[in-house]
C-alpha positions in Angstrom: 7.7 9.6 -11.6 5.1 7.6 -10.3 3.8 3.7 -10.8 1.9 1.1 -10.3 3.6 -0.9 -8.5 7.2 -2.2 -8.1 7.6 -5.8 -9.7 10.6 -5.9 -8.1 10.5 -8.1 -4.6 13.1 -7.4 -1.9 15.8 -9.2 -0.8 14.0 -8.7 2.4 10.3 -8.7 2.0 8.1 -11.5 2.1 5.7 -11.6 -1.2 2.4 -9.9 -0.6 -0.1 -13.1 -1.1 2.1 -15.1 1.5 2.5 -12.0 4.0 1.1 -14.0 7.1 -1.8 -12.6 9.1 -2.8 -13.3 12.4 -6.8 -14.3 12.3 -7.5 -14.3 16.4 -6.6 -10.7 16.3 -9.6 -8.7 17.0 -8.7 -5.6 15.1 -10.0 -3.8 12.5 -6.8 -3.9 10.0 -6.5 -7.4 9.9 -10.0 -7.5 7.8 -8.4 -5.0 5.8 -5.2 -5.9 5.2 -6.6 -9.2 3.9 -9.1 -8.1 1.6 -5.7 -5.7 0.6 -4.3 -9.6 -0.5 -7.5 -10.6 -2.8 -7.3 -7.1 -4.7 -3.2 -7.9 -4.9 -3.1 -11.7 -6.4 -6.2 -10.8 -9.1 -4.1 -8.4 -11.1 -7.1 -7.6 -13.2 -8.9 -5.8 -10.6 -6.1 -4.6 -8.6 -4.2 -3.2 -11.9 -8.5 -1.1 -13.2 -8.0 0.2 -9.6 -4.3 1.2 -10.4 -5.5 2.8 -13.0 -8.4 5.7 -11.5 -5.8 5.3 -8.9 -3.8 7.1 -11.0 -5.8 9.4 -13.4 -7.1 10.7 -10.2 -3.2 12.0 -8.9 -2.0 12.2 -12.5 -5.2 13.7 -14.2 -3.5 15.6 -17.3 0.1 15.2 -16.0 2.7 13.4 -17.5 4.2 10.3 -15.7 6.6 9.7 -16.9 8.6 12.8 -15.7 9.1 14.8 -12.6 10.2 13.2 -9.3 9.6 10.4 -7.6 6.2 10.0 -5.4 4.1 7.0 -3.2 3.6 4.1 -6.2 -0.4 3.8 -6.5 0.2 0.4 -4.6 0.7 2.3 -1.5 -1.7 5.1 -1.4 -4.6 2.7 -2.1 -2.9 0.1 0.9 -3.3 3.8 3.1 -6.8 5.0 1.3 -7.7 1.2 2.4 -6.8 1.2 6.0 -7.4 4.7 7.1 -11.1 4.2 5.5 -11.3 1.1 6.3 -10.5 0.9 10.3 -11.6 5.0 10.6 -8.4 5.8 11.4 -7.0 9.5 11.2 -3.9 10.9 9.6 -1.8 10.5 12.6 -2.6 7.9 13.5 -2.2 6.1 9.4 1.2 8.0 9.4 2.2 5.7 12.5 0.9 2.4 11.0 3.0 2.8 7.7 5.6 3.6 9.6 5.6 0.8 12.2 2.9 -1.8 11.1 5.0 -4.9 10.2 1.8 -6.3 8.4 1.3 -3.1 6.8 4.3 -2.3 5.9 4.5 -5.9 3.4 1.7 -5.6 2.8 2.9 -1.7 1.0 6.1 -4.2 -0.6 8.3 -3.1 1.8 10.9 -5.3 3.5 12.0 -5.1 7.4 15.5 -3.2 6.4 13.1 -0.8 4.7 14.0 3.2 5.6 11.1 4.5 4.3 9.3 7.4 5.7 6.1 9.2 4.5 5.2 12.3 5.5 1.7 14.2 6.4 2.4 17.0 4.3 
């Protein structure tokens, strides 16, 4: 049962549109995270993108049954960071588990122990 994104804000998380980013940093991930903030704030655009991701992932299967997977928003963020920064999957896995700003853009809080697997 995948869902587009979680509407419920966690106590330990910052709203995605308010995640602070260091614009003085020259790392390639900062512009990608800012673009993702823009997409998230534009609900019509975000819904369109997440619907296309859902259609691609689910195909003809039912979305109301089965085990939980990553939200479509998580998939969108990881996909954008991987392609936008030209990261390998192992680099992306490490960032998804340890990069505070990336996890905040994904809607995960500081105390959230969600792990991602490369299987």
